[in-house]
C-alpha positions, 0 to 999 in steps of 0.5 A, spaced: 694 649 335 692 643 332 685 640 329 681 635 332 676 631 326 669 630 330 665 625 326 658 628 326 652 622 324 647 622 319 642 624 324 644 629 328 643 633 335 640 637 333 639 644 340 633 649 339 632 655 343 627 661 342 625 667 346 619 669 346 618 674 341 621 670 337 618 664 338 612 663 333 617 665 328 621 660 330 614 654 330 613 657 323 621 655 321 620 648 324 613 647 322 614 648 315 621 644 316 617 638 320 620 633 315 627 635 315 627 636 323 624 629 324 631 626 322 635 628 327 635 628 335 631 634 337 632 638 344 631 644 347 629 649 353 623 648 356 617 652 353 620 652 345 622 643 348 613 644 349 611 647 345 615 643 338 612 638 341 605 638 341 606 641 334 609 637 331 609 632 334 616 629 335 619 627 340 623 632 343 628 633 349 626 638 354 632 642 359 630 647 362 627 654 361 633 659 358 632 663 364 632 657 369 639 654 367 636 650 360 641 655 356 647 652 361 645 645 359 645 646 352 652 650 351 654 644 357 651 639 352 656 643 346 662 642 351 660 635 352 660 633 344 652 631 345 649 637 340 652 637 334 648 644 331 644 650 334 639 653 332 637 660 335 632 664 335 634 670 339 631 677 339 637 682 340 632 688 341 630 686 347 633 686 354 633 679 357 636 677 365 639 672 362 643 675 356 650 673 359 647 666 358 646 667 351 653 670 350 656 665 353 652 659 349 653 663 343 661 663 345 660 656 347 658 654 340 664 658 336 669 654 340 666 648 339 666 650 333 659 647 331 653 650 326 648 656 328 643 659 326 640 665 329 634 667 325 630 664 320 633 665 313 640 661 317 635 656 320 633 655 312 640 655 310 643 650 315 637 645 315 636 645 307 644 644 306 646 638 304 651 637 309 646 635 314 644 629 312 651 626 311 656 624 316 660 630 317 667 631 319 668 637 324 674 641 325 675 643 332 682 646 336 685 641 339 684 644 346 690 640 350 695 646 351 689 650 354 688 644 358 695 642 360 698 649 361 701 651 368 697 653 373 701 658 377 698 660 384 700 667 386 704 667 394 698 671 399 
């Protein structure tokens, strides 16, 4: 399989998601990194987006709450090439009724090779990377073979 190059601008579109038990940790991280975040476009799921906008005073595009489809909305935007980075403070110790959506979101981020941070340490490394404010050529597998594969219908 060959790779395609996806050009990421210096001003990235960052999707931000946090489970309820991780929202305070995310807010503390976001306040500490407010200046860096201000240089990018922010998209977040429902409550997280409201909290970020209120606490940081930055524009945040708000989608649905995660359990109401927000995780899937972010996944769709990743597959459409809208989102460059995913910051997802998820809680691995609590059961979530929308756990399949969470796993699907993480999976689609890996499929499209976007940077992912799932905790404060990885988010710190990601936001402080010298690559964040620069243009970047992200390699994405060429999925044309998958898209154009023959479809066989079983005769019933």
